[in-house]
C-alpha positions in Angstrom: 35.8 -32.8 -1.3 39.3 -31.5 -2.1 40.6 -31.5 -5.6 42.9 -34.4 -4.6 39.9 -36.4 -3.7 37.8 -35.9 -6.9 37.2 -38.3 -9.7 38.4 -37.9 -13.3 36.9 -39.1 -16.6 35.5 -42.6 -16.8 34.8 -45.2 -19.4 31.0 -46.0 -20.0 29.6 -49.5 -19.6 26.7 -51.0 -21.5 23.1 -50.1 -21.0 22.5 -53.6 -19.7 25.0 -53.1 -16.9 23.5 -49.7 -16.0 20.0 -51.0 -15.8 21.1 -54.0 -13.8 22.9 -51.7 -11.4 19.8 -49.6 -11.0 17.5 -52.5 -10.6 19.8 -53.9 -7.9 20.0 -50.8 -5.8 16.3 -50.2 -6.3 15.6 -53.4 -4.3 18.2 -52.6 -1.6 17.2 -51.4 1.9 16.8 -47.6 1.8 18.2 -45.5 4.6 15.4 -44.4 6.8 14.1 -40.9 6.0 14.4 -38.8 9.2 11.0 -38.2 10.9 10.1 -34.5 11.2 7.5 -33.5 13.7 5.0 -31.2 12.0 5.1 -27.7 13.2 1.9 -25.7 13.4 1.6 -23.2 10.6 2.5 -19.6 11.1 -0.5 -17.6 12.4 -0.8 -14.7 10.0 -1.7 -11.2 11.3 -5.0 -9.7 10.1 -4.3 -8.2 6.7 -4.3 -4.5 6.2 -7.2 -3.5 4.0 -6.8 -2.0 0.6 -8.9 1.0 1.8 -6.3 1.8 4.4 -3.5 1.7 1.9 -5.5 3.8 -0.6 -6.3 6.5 2.0 -2.7 6.9 3.1 -1.6 6.8 -0.6 -3.9 9.6 -1.5 -2.7 11.6 1.5 0.9 11.4 0.4 0.7 11.3 -3.4 1.6 14.5 -5.1 2.9 15.8 -8.3 6.6 16.7 -8.5 7.6 15.2 -5.2 11.2 15.8 -4.1 13.6 13.5 -2.3 11.9 11.9 0.6 14.5 12.9 3.2 13.9 16.6 2.4 10.2 17.2 3.0 8.7 14.7 5.4 5.4 16.5 5.6 4.3 15.5 2.1 5.9 12.1 1.6 5.3 8.5 2.6 6.5 7.2 6.0 8.4 3.9 5.5 10.7 1.5 7.2 12.8 -1.3 5.7 14.6 -4.5 6.6 17.7 -2.5 7.7 19.3 -2.1 11.1 22.1 0.4 11.7 25.5 -0.8 12.9 27.7 1.6 14.8 31.5 1.0 14.5 33.9 2.2 17.1 36.9 0.6 15.5 40.0 2.7 16.2 43.0 0.4 15.3 44.4 -1.4 12.3 43.1 -4.7 11.1 45.5 -7.2 9.6 44.3 -9.5 6.8 46.0 -12.8 6.3 45.8 -15.7 3.9 45.8 -19.0 5.8 46.8 -22.4 4.4 46.9 -25.9 5.8 49.3 -28.7 5.0 47.9 -31.2 4.4 44.8 -29.4 3.0 41.7 -29.4 5.3 38.3 -29.4 3.6 36.1 -29.6 6.7 35.3 -26.1 8.0 34.7 -27.4 11.5 38.1 -29.0 11.4 39.7 -25.7 10.3 38.1 -23.8 13.2 39.3 -26.3 15.7 42.8 -26.2 14.2 42.8 -22.4 14.4 41.6 -22.6 18.0 44.5 -24.9 18.9 47.1 -22.2 17.9 45.4 -19.3 19.8 48.4 -19.2 22.2 50.4 -17.7 19.2 47.7 -15.6 17.4 45.5 -14.6 20.3 41.8 -15.3 21.0 40.4 -12.4 18.9 40.3 -13.4 15.3 37.9 -14.2 12.4 38.3 -16.9 9.7 36.3 -17.0 6.5 37.3 -19.8 4.2 41.1 -19.1 3.8 40.9 -15.4 4.7 41.9 -14.5 8.2 41.5 -11.2 10.2 43.5 -10.2 13.3 43.8 -7.1 15.4 47.5 -7.7 15.9 50.4 -8.3 13.5 52.0 -11.7 13.7 55.8 -12.1 13.6 57.1 -13.5 10.3 57.2 -16.3 9.4 53.9 -17.2 10.9 54.0 -21.0 10.6 52.7 -23.2 13.4 52.6 -27.0 14.0 49.5 -28.5 15.6 47.2 -31.5 15.3 43.9 -32.2 13.6 41.0 -33.4 15.8 41.8 -37.0 14.8 45.5 -36.6 16.0 47.1 -36.2 12.5 49.8 -33.5 12.4 49.1 -30.4 10.4 51.0 -27.2 9.6 49.2 -23.8 9.6 50.7 -20.9 7.7 49.6 -17.2 7.9 50.7 -14.9 5.1 50.1 -11.2 5.5 47.9 -9.8 2.7 47.0 -6.3 3.8 47.2 -3.8 6.7 43.8 -2.0 6.9 43.1 1.4 8.5 39.7 1.6 10.3 38.2 3.6 7.4 39.5 1.1 4.8 38.1 -2.0 6.4 36.3 -3.9 3.6 32.7 -5.0 3.9 34.0 -8.6 3.8 35.4 -8.2 7.3 32.0 -7.1 8.7 30.2 -10.0 6.9 32.7 -12.5 8.4 31.6 -11.3 11.8 27.9 -11.6 11.0 28.5 -15.2 9.7 30.1 -15.9 13.1 27.0 -14.4 14.7 24.8 -16.8 12.7 26.9 -19.8 13.9 26.5 -18.6 17.5 22.8 -18.7 17.0 23.0 -22.3 15.8 22.1 -21.4 12.2 23.6 -23.5 9.4 24.9 -21.9 6.2 23.5 -23.0 2.9 25.0 -21.1 -0.1 25.0 -17.5 1.1 22.1 -17.8 3.5 21.6 -19.2 7.0 18.8 -21.5 8.2 17.6 -23.1 11.4 16.9 -26.8 10.8 15.7 -27.2 14.3 12.7 -24.9 13.5 11.9 -26.7 10.2 8.3 -27.0 9.1 7.3 -30.4 7.7 4.9 -30.7 4.8 4.5 -34.5 5.0 1.7 -34.8 2.5 4.2 -33.7 -0.2 7.3 -35.2 1.4 8.8 -31.7 1.7 10.5 -29.8 4.5 10.8 -26.0 4.9 13.8 -24.5 6.7 13.3 -20.9 8.0 16.2 -18.6 8.0 17.7 -15.2 7.2 19.6 -13.5 4.4 22.1 -11.1 5.9 24.6 -8.6 4.5 26.4 -5.6 5.9 27.1 -2.8 3.6 27.7 1.0 3.4 24.5 2.8 2.4 23.6 6.4 2.1 22.3 6.2 5.6 25.6 4.7 7.0 26.7 1.2 7.8 23.7 -1.1 8.0 22.8 -4.7 8.3 20.3 -5.7 5.6 18.4 -8.7 6.9 15.5 -10.5 5.3 13.5 -13.6 6.1 14.4 -16.6 3.8 13.1 -20.1 3.4 14.7 -23.3 1.9 12.5 -26.1 0.6 14.0 -29.6 0.8 12.6 -32.9 -0.1 12.4 -35.4 2.8 13.6 -38.2 0.4 17.2 -38.6 -0.7 18.4 -38.7 -4.3 18.8 -42.5 -3.9 15.1 -42.7 -3.0 14.3 -40.7 -6.1 16.5 -42.9 -8.3 14.8 -46.0 -7.0 11.3 -44.6 -7.6 12.3 -43.7 -11.2 13.7 -47.2 -11.7 10.4 -48.8 -10.6 8.3 -46.4 -12.6 10.2 -47.2 -15.8 9.7 -51.0 -15.5 13.4 -51.7 -15.9 13.5 -50.2 -19.4 17.2 -49.7 -19.6 17.3 -46.7 -21.9 14.3 -45.1 -20.4 15.8 -45.4 -16.8 19.0 -43.6 -17.8 17.2 -40.9 -19.8 14.6 -40.2 -17.1 17.2 -40.1 -14.3 19.3 -37.7 -16.4 16.3 -35.5 -17.3 15.2 -35.3 -13.6 18.5 -34.7 -11.9 21.0 -33.0 -14.3 20.9 -29.3 -13.7 19.1 -29.5 -10.3 20.5 -28.3 -7.0 21.2 -30.8 -4.3 22.0 -30.4 -0.6 24.5 -32.4 1.4 23.5 -32.1 5.1 26.8 -33.3 6.4 28.4 -30.0 5.4 25.2 -28.0 4.5 26.5 -27.2 1.0 24.5 -27.1 -2.2 25.8 -28.4 -5.5 24.6 -28.5 -9.1 24.3 -31.9 -10.6 26.2 -31.9 -13.9 26.2 -35.6 -14.7 25.5 -39.1 -13.3 28.4 -41.5 -13.3 26.9 -45.0 -13.6 30.3 -46.7 -13.5 31.3 -45.3 -10.1 30.0 -46.5 -6.7 30.9 -45.6 -3.1 33.5 -48.4 -3.3 35.4 -46.7 -6.2 38.8 -45.4 -5.1 40.6 -42.1 -5.6 44.1 -41.0 -4.8 45.0 -39.1 -1.6 48.5 -38.0 -0.3 48.5 -41.2 1.8 47.4 -43.5 -1.0 44.1 -44.8 -2.5 40.9 -44.4 -0.5 37.3 -45.4 -1.4 34.3 -43.0 -1.0 32.7 -45.1 1.8 35.8 -44.9 3.9 36.3 -41.2 3.1 32.8 -40.2 4.4 33.2 -42.4 7.5 36.6 -40.7 8.4 35.7 -37.1 7.4 32.0 -37.0 8.5 31.4 -40.2 10.5 28.7 -41.3 8.0 28.0 -44.9 7.1 27.1 -45.6 3.5 24.8 -48.6 3.3 24.0 -49.0 -0.4 27.4 -49.9 -2.0 26.3 -50.2 -5.6 24.6 -46.9 -6.2 25.9 -44.6 -9.0 27.6 -41.3 -8.1 26.5 -37.7 -8.9 29.0 -35.4 -10.6 29.5 -31.7 -9.9 31.9 -29.8 -12.1 33.5 -26.7 -10.7 32.2 -23.2 -11.7 34.6 -20.5 -12.9 34.6 -19.0 -9.4 35.5 -22.3 -7.9 38.2 -22.8 -10.5 39.7 -19.4 -9.6 39.8 -20.6 -6.0 41.8 -23.7 -6.9 39.0 -26.2 -7.3 39.9 -27.6 -10.7 38.5 -31.1 -10.7 35.0 -32.6 -10.4 33.3 -33.5 -7.1 31.6 -36.8 -6.6 28.5 -37.0 -4.4 26.8 -40.1 -2.9 23.0 -40.1 -3.6 22.2 -41.8 -0.3 23.3 -38.8 1.7 22.3 -36.1 -0.8 18.9 -34.4 -0.9 17.1 -32.5 -3.7 16.9 -28.8 -2.8 14.6 -26.1 -4.0 11.5 -26.1 -6.1 11.4 -27.7 -9.5 9.2 -26.3 -12.3 6.9 -29.3 -11.8 6.4 -28.4 -8.1 5.8 -24.8 -8.9 3.1 -25.7 -11.4 1.3 -27.7 -8.7 -1.1 -25.2 -7.1 -1.9 -27.5 -4.2 1.7 -27.8 -3.2 2.4 -24.1 -3.6 -0.7 -23.2 -1.5 0.4 -25.5 1.3 3.9 -24.0 1.2 2.6 -20.4 1.1 1.5 -20.6 4.8 5.2 -20.9 5.7 6.9 -18.9 2.9 4.6 -15.9 2.2 5.4 -13.5 5.1 3.5 -10.3 5.4 5.3 -7.0 6.3 4.3 -7.4 10.0 5.5 -11.0 10.1 8.8 -10.0 8.6 9.2 -7.2 11.1 8.5 -9.6 14.0 11.0 -12.1 12.6 13.7 -9.3 12.3 12.9 -8.0 15.7 13.4 -11.5 17.2 16.7 -11.9 15.4 18.0 -8.5 16.7 16.9 -9.3 20.2 18.7 -12.7 20.1 21.8 -11.0 18.9 21.8 -8.2 21.5 21.0 -10.6 24.4 23.5 -13.3 23.5 26.6 -12.9 25.7 29.0 -14.6 23.2 27.8 -12.4 20.4 28.0 -9.2 22.5 31.6 -10.1 23.4 32.5 -10.6 19.7 30.9 -7.2 18.8 32.8 -5.5 21.7 36.1 -7.1 20.6 35.8 -5.4 17.2 34.1 -2.2 18.4 30.6 -2.9 16.9 27.1 -2.3 18.1 23.8 -3.3 16.6 20.8 -1.0 16.9 17.5 -2.3 18.2 15.1 -0.8 15.7 14.5 -0.9 11.9 15.7 2.1 9.9 12.9 4.5 9.2 12.8 7.0 6.3 10.4 8.8 3.9 9.7 7.8 0.3 7.6 9.5 -2.3 4.7 8.3 -4.4 5.0 9.2 -8.1 1.8 10.3 -9.8 -0.5 7.5 -11.1 -0.6 7.3 -14.9 -3.4 7.7 -17.4 -3.7 4.7 -19.8 -4.9 5.5 -23.3 -6.9 3.1 -25.5 -8.3 3.4 -29.0 -11.4 5.4 -29.7 -10.5 8.0 -27.1 -11.0 5.7 -24.2 -8.8 6.4 -21.1 -8.3 4.9 -17.7 -6.8 6.5 -14.7 -4.8 4.0 -12.7 -4.9 3.7 -9.0 -3.0 1.8 -6.3 -4.1 -1.6 -7.8 -2.5 -0.8 -11.2 -4.8 -3.2 -13.0 -6.8 -2.3 -16.1 -7.9 -5.7 -17.3 -11.6 -4.7 -17.6 -10.7 -1.6 -19.7 -8.2 -3.6 -21.9 -10.7 -6.3 -22.8 -13.7 -4.1 -23.3 -12.2 -1.1 -25.1 -10.9 -0.7 -28.6 -7.1 -1.3 -29.0 -5.0 1.5 -30.5 -4.0 -0.5 -33.6 -6.2 -3.5 -34.3 -5.1 -6.1 -36.8 -8.0 -8.0 -38.4 -7.8 -11.7 -38.6 -8.7 -12.5 -42.2 -6.7 -15.7 -42.8 -5.7 -17.9 -39.9 -5.8 -21.5 -38.8 -6.4 -23.6 -35.7 -4.6 -27.0 -35.5 -6.1 -29.3 -32.9 -6.7 -33.0 -32.0 -9.9 -34.2 -33.6 -11.4 -35.4 -30.3 -11.3 -31.7 -29.0 -13.7 -30.4 -31.7 -16.4 -29.3 -29.2 -13.8 -27.4 -27.1 -12.5 -25.7 -30.3 -16.0 -24.6 -31.3 -16.7 -23.1 -27.9 -13.4 -21.3 -28.0 -14.0 -20.0 -31.5 -17.5 -18.7 -30.7 -16.1 -16.9 -27.6 -13.2 -15.5 -29.6 -15.6 -13.9 -32.2 -17.5 -12.3 -29.3 -14.6 -10.9 -27.3 -12.8 -9.5 -30.3 -15.7 -7.1 -31.2 -15.3 -4.7 -28.3 -11.5 -4.6 -29.0 -12.3 -3.4 -32.6 -10.8 -6.5 -34.1 -12.6 -8.1 -37.1 -12.2 -11.9 -37.1 -13.0 -14.2 -40.0 -13.7 -17.9 -39.7 -10.4 -19.8 -39.4 -9.3 -22.8 -41.2 -9.8 -25.8 -38.8 -7.2 -28.5 -39.1 -7.9 -31.6 -37.0 -5.2 -34.2 -36.2 -6.2 -37.8 -35.7 -3.0 -39.3 -34.3 -1.6 -37.3 -31.4 2.1 -37.7 -31.9 5.0 -35.4 -32.7 5.4 -36.6 -36.3 1.8 -35.8 -37.1 2.0 -32.4 -35.5 5.1 -31.5 -37.4 3.8 -32.7 -40.7 0.4 -31.1 -40.3 1.9 -27.7 -39.2 4.2 -27.6 -42.2 1.3 -28.4 -44.6 -0.9 -25.8 -42.9 1.5 -22.8 -43.0 1.2 -20.9 -46.3 2.4 -17.4 -47.4 -1.0 -15.9 -47.0 -1.6 -17.2 -43.5 -1.5 -14.5 -40.8 -1.2 -16.7 -37.7 -1.4 -20.3 -36.7 -3.0 -21.4 -33.4 -2.2 -24.9 -32.0 -4.3 -26.4 -29.2 -2.3 -29.2 -27.5 -3.9 -32.0 -25.5 -1.4 -31.8 -22.7 1.5 -29.7 -21.7 4.6 -31.3 -23.3 7.8 -29.4 -23.6 9.1 -31.4 -26.6 6.0 -30.8 -28.6 5.9 -27.1 -27.8 9.6 -26.8 -28.7 8.9 -28.4 -32.1 5.9 -26.1 -32.7 7.9 -23.0 -31.9 10.9 -24.1 -34.0 8.7 -24.5 -37.0 6.9 -21.2 -36.6 9.8 -19.1 -35.5 12.6 -20.5 -37.6 11.7 -22.9 -40.4 8.5 -21.3 -41.6 8.4 -17.8 -39.8 4.9 -16.9 -38.8 3.2 -15.5 -35.7 2.0 -18.4 -33.6 0.0 -19.1 -30.5 0.2 -22.3 -28.4 -2.7 -23.3 -26.1 -3.2 -26.2 -23.8 -6.7 -27.7 -24.0 -7.2 -27.5 -20.3 -6.8 -23.7 -20.4 -9.9 -23.3 -22.6 -12.0 -26.3 -21.3 -13.3 -24.5 -18.2 -16.5 -22.7 -19.2 -16.4 -20.3 -16.3 -12.9 -19.1 -17.2 -13.2 -19.4 -21.0 -14.2 -15.7 -21.6 -11.3 -14.2 -19.6 -8.8 -16.6 -21.1 -10.0 -16.0 -24.6 -9.8 -12.2 -24.1 -6.1 -12.5 -23.1 -5.4 -14.8 -26.1 -7.1 -12.3 -28.5 -4.9 -9.5 -27.1 -1.8 -11.6 -27.4 -2.5 -12.5 -31.0 -3.1 -8.9 -31.9 0.3 -7.9 -30.5 2.0 -10.7 -32.3 0.6 -9.5 -35.6 2.1 -6.0 -34.9 -0.9 -4.4 -33.2 -0.8 -1.9 -30.4 -3.0 -2.3 -27.3 -2.6 0.8 -25.1 -0.2 3.7 -24.6 0.9 6.4 -22.1 2.0 9.9 -22.6 5.8 10.2 -22.6 6.3 14.0 -22.7 10.0 14.2 -23.8 11.0 16.7 -26.4 13.8 14.6 -27.7 13.1 11.8 -30.2 13.4 8.8 -27.9 14.6 5.2 -28.3 14.3 2.8 -25.3 16.3 -0.4 -25.3 15.9 -3.4 -23.0 18.7 -6.0 -22.6 18.5 -9.3 -20.6 20.6 -12.4 -20.6 19.4 -16.0 -20.3 21.9 -18.6 -19.0 21.2 -22.1 -20.1 21.7 -24.4 -17.0 22.6 -27.3 -19.3 25.3 -25.3 -21.2 27.3 -23.2 -18.8 29.6 -21.9 -21.5 26.7 -20.5 -23.6 24.4 -17.5 -22.8 21.6 -15.9 -24.8 21.2 -12.1 -25.0 17.8 -10.6 -25.7 17.7 -7.2 -27.3 14.5 -5.2 -27.7 14.1 -1.5 -28.6 11.2 0.8 -29.2 10.5 2.0 -32.7 8.3 5.1 -31.9 8.0 7.9 -29.4 5.2 6.3 -27.3 7.1 2.9 -27.0 4.2 0.9 -28.4 6.1 -0.8 -31.3 9.3 -2.9 -30.8 12.2 -4.4 -32.6 13.4 -7.8 -31.2 16.8 -9.5 -31.8 18.5 -12.4 -30.0 22.2 -13.3 -30.0 23.9 -16.4 -28.7 27.1 -15.6 -26.7 29.7 -18.3 -26.9 32.5 -18.9 -24.5 35.3 -16.3 -24.5 33.1 -14.0 -26.5 32.2 -10.5 -25.1 28.5 -9.9 -24.9 28.8 -6.4 -26.1 30.2 -7.6 -29.5 26.9 -9.3 -30.2 24.8 -6.4 -28.9 26.6 -3.9 -31.2 25.3 -5.8 -34.2 21.7 -5.6 -32.8 22.1 -1.9 -32.0 23.2 -1.0 -35.5 20.3 -2.9 -37.1 17.9 -1.3 -34.6 19.0 2.3 -35.4 18.7 1.6 -39.1 15.2 0.2 -38.7 14.2 3.1 -36.5 15.2 5.6 -39.2 13.5 3.6 -42.0 10.2 3.8 -40.1 10.3 7.3 -38.7 12.6 9.1 -41.3 14.6 10.6 -38.4 17.2 9.2 -36.0 16.7 9.1 -32.2 18.2 12.0 -30.3 18.1 10.2 -27.0 18.8 6.5 -26.3 18.1 5.0 -22.9 19.3 1.4 -22.2 17.8 -0.7 -19.4 20.2 -3.5 -18.8 19.2 -6.6 -16.7 21.4 -9.6 -15.9 24.4 -7.6 -14.5 25.8 -8.5 -11.1 26.8 -5.7 -8.7 30.5 -6.6 -9.1 30.3 -5.9 -12.9 28.8 -2.4 -12.8 32.2 -0.7 -13.3 32.9 -2.9 -16.2 29.6 -1.8 -17.8 30.6 1.9 -17.5 34.3 1.4 -18.5 33.9 -1.0 -21.3 30.3 -1.6 -22.5 29.3 2.1 -22.6 32.2 3.2 -24.9 31.4 0.2 -27.2 27.7 1.2 -27.4 28.8 4.8 -28.2 31.1 3.6 -31.0 28.0 2.3 -32.8 26.8 5.8 -33.6 29.6 6.5 -36.0 28.6 3.5 -38.1 25.2 5.2 -38.7 26.6 8.7 -39.6 30.0 10.3 -38.9 28.7 13.2 -36.9 25.7 11.4 -35.3 26.0 11.6 -31.5 22.7 11.1 -29.6 22.6 11.3 -25.8 23.1 7.9 -24.2 21.9 6.7 -20.8 22.5 3.2 -19.3 20.5 2.0 -16.4 21.1 -1.4 -14.6 18.0 -3.2 -13.3 18.3 -5.5 -10.3 15.2 -7.5 -9.5 16.7 -10.2 -7.2 17.5 -8.0 -4.2 16.9 -8.4 -0.4 15.7 -4.9 0.2 12.1 -4.5 1.4 9.9 -1.5 2.1 7.2 -1.4 4.7 4.4 1.3 4.7 3.6 2.8 8.1 -0.1 2.8 9.1 -1.7 4.0 12.3 1.5 5.8 13.4 3.7 2.9 12.6 1.8 0.4 14.8 0.8 -1.5 11.6 2.8 -2.2 8.5 1.6 -2.9 5.0 3.1 -3.1 1.5 3.7 0.3 0.0 1.5 1.0 -3.0 2.8 1.0 -6.6 4.7 4.1 -7.6 6.5 4.3 -4.3 10.1 5.5 -4.9 13.1 5.9 -2.6 16.4 7.5 -3.6 18.2 8.0 -0.3 19.1 6.3 3.1 18.9 2.7 1.8 20.5 3.4 -1.6 24.1 3.4 -2.5 25.5 6.2 -4.7 29.0 5.5 -6.0 30.7 8.6 -7.3 29.2 9.7 -10.6 26.2 7.4 -10.4 22.8 7.6 -8.9 20.3 4.9 -8.0 16.8 4.5 -6.7 14.4 1.8 -5.5 10.9 1.6 -7.2 7.8 -0.4 -6.3 5.9 -0.7 -9.6 3.5 -3.6 -9.0 0.7 -4.4 -6.6 0.9 -7.7 -4.7 -1.9 -9.4 -2.8 0.2 -11.9 -0.9 3.5 -11.7 1.1 5.8 -8.7 0.9 6.5 -6.6 -2.2 10.1 -6.5 -3.5 11.2 -3.2 -5.1 13.4 -3.0 -8.1 16.8 -1.4 -7.8 17.8 0.9 -10.7 21.4 2.1 -11.0 22.2 4.8 -13.6 25.8 4.1 -14.5 26.0 6.5 -17.4 23.8 9.5 -18.2 24.1 12.1 -20.9 20.4 13.1 -20.8 19.1 16.3 -19.4 16.5 14.5 -17.4 16.2 15.3 -13.7 16.2 12.4 -11.2 12.5 12.8 -10.8 11.9 12.6 -14.6 14.1 9.5 -14.8 12.1 7.8 -12.1 8.8 8.8 -13.7 9.9 7.6 -17.1 11.0 4.3 -15.6 7.6 3.9 -13.9 5.7 4.8 -17.1 7.6 2.0 -19.0 6.5 -0.6 -16.4 2.9 -0.1 -17.8 3.8 -1.0 -21.4 4.1 -4.8 -21.1 1.4 -6.1 -23.4 1.2 -9.6 -21.9 -0.3 -8.2 -18.7 -2.9 -5.4 -18.3 -1.1 -3.9 -15.3 2.4 -2.9 -14.2 5.4 -5.3 -14.1 8.6 -5.2 -12.1 10.9 -3.8 -14.8 10.4 -1.5 -17.8 8.6 -3.3 -20.7 11.5 -3.5 -23.1 13.5 -5.3 -20.4 10.7 -7.8 -19.9 10.3 -8.4 -23.6 14.1 -9.0 -23.8 13.8 -11.6 -21.1 11.0 -13.4 -22.9 12.9 -13.4 -26.2 16.1 -14.6 -24.6 14.3 -17.4 -22.7 12.3 -18.6 -25.8 15.5 -18.8 -27.9 17.6 -20.4 -25.2 15.1 -22.8 -23.7 12.8 -23.7 -26.6 14.3 -22.8 -29.9 18.0 -23.4 -29.1 18.8 -20.8 -31.8 17.8 -17.2 -32.7 14.3 -16.7 -34.3 14.0 -15.6 -37.9 14.6 -11.9 -38.5 11.3 -11.8 -40.4 9.6 -11.8 -37.0 11.8 -9.0 -35.5 9.0 -6.4 -35.5 6.4 -8.7 -34.0 6.5 -9.6 -30.3 6.6 -13.3 -31.2 8.0 -14.1 -27.8 4.8 -13.5 -25.8 
């Protein structure tokens, strides 16, 4: 809805009116949920065996591998989800800003209006929002009178923004064309992705629907101009938000306060989809005082929402007393002129995506996996089908020819390299040579840890009816700790009779004493409010290492031993112990820093930055800090404080200062990379003079991108079969992008058993070290082994993952930074 059609602030009514409103619309006739014919599940290809992957990995793994494009004989054959685009553009492109008077919100209406003035602008053109591309220059002033589809007069104005030479054409131009391609294929756009509702898969037993689709982007890579295309899926509920509100009303038995609280908790912060324009919105509030009959001002006078949706989208709103959902504009929307809130009608709005509750339901996720977990071979077939549809569609071929473009028919092929697999070192001289599975669970749970911390004084708080479960857990704990070299004394058992928050809080405060090493709480059920209260007490009010356990986790006798082993390792780490290590053969005294940012969906103006740095050469001890970033505050200002404290603590422990500092920074979008180099790096370097006037260690800053669309496929049997590449596969050419002065690489560090592996993209935006690219890649891969919450490799270096956990705990559970007394314990695990 346009900003002229949005609603402003409103005055609240009483709870009685709100509850009566809900009770009324809960009894109303619901709009029929559209029937979706179930589609047979995808038939998965026979999986490639691990033996095949192991054999080809051994064949191509070598020490000191060079860039994959230089020596194909000793490297790994790969392909990716990239297709080359050949551009024969040989003339200027003219970029215009287009405006409509009166303003037109409906994109279909805009396209029809543009088509109606083709006698003035020509038939070859591309519109993206309000950006317009033409191969010809229009005479000024370019103002044309025409009519909307409903006959209302409208004025269209084209204002020249830029004249572009063929070599200066922005990537936005190519992506406008690919979006037109998706429309010609009858795909609908939802956020940045395109889906095919006609090929939807129904999951009726869970009232869910899965839309298959594609994520597409054209960009300039080392290998030239390419289309990056990946398979995507969108999960939708078959029920509307109005149905959801009605079920909540009935479930709460007309309890007025409970209804409003439960509706707010369920909906606020979630993403919803409006199928009439295939757009997603974030629900920021529920306005109980507004209904579809509420009015707003337009240039032609007042109009209610029911009439607006009938006129604009030909939709009939049946329930006229339902509340309205409120979406407040993001900063990007505000920059584009969207300054006021948008009101959505629950009856024609659908909940989109997977909630945390759905993700925790293993039955639902298993049923969805048959549609959403595509293997490399299935992804290739889907991409091949897409490319074939594009190249055989006459309309699309004509569009491509008009702009001098041609899409290749095959996936891009290239060579990668497999870095050497690492040796993991435990206590007592025990070692483990990793392989393509990158899993050392057995060795971690049956070998001595490097630094054991004996449990001499600890407590277990539990509900008194769970006494037998606690006894079984304790007996198992005493057994599994022995092979790890950890001595465990009998804990203080603290039963709770009344299972409520007040009793838990009071008992915990009474149990925690200065001599206590760690407190373990065994909860009856998984409750966020209780866990938050537990962590606030143990991380802020009475700082002490803590471990929360849900009773169900330790109630299964078959899984009790493996669960208890992991708990024992976690508690040892939280007490300052070290589990395993790797050799990091750098001559310089090293400090590795991980930074990640957590954005609280309920508070857009506030972000939480996690800062974790290593305190020794082997990166087995860490220092953790968290800073809350307020609105209009630069993140680097908070990080400088953490950096100074970390350098001081490093010196106090080692009696020398680090000579090389490597920062792995997560949570940075691609559009902000230059800002990191131009602003954040100088600010980080300015910290060194606060330590000592002439202190100047070598600083490197690496950006980590996990959420990328790039995929790698390992070639087997001469390329006739595809599989996931093994861990340690690295690519630094062809599908990478190297801006001047930077270098980047893609690294697969983890082993996956389902679906297709996603590599992590590393961009070195600043480097003063003397490390070669090979050494940088190997160091990064080594650090993915050092995450103590999992005896295997993870997607990013361990300090980055620790920073993510610390930021999430403070932002989601504590709502404040943890006590500095816990800074040298990985309390966030």
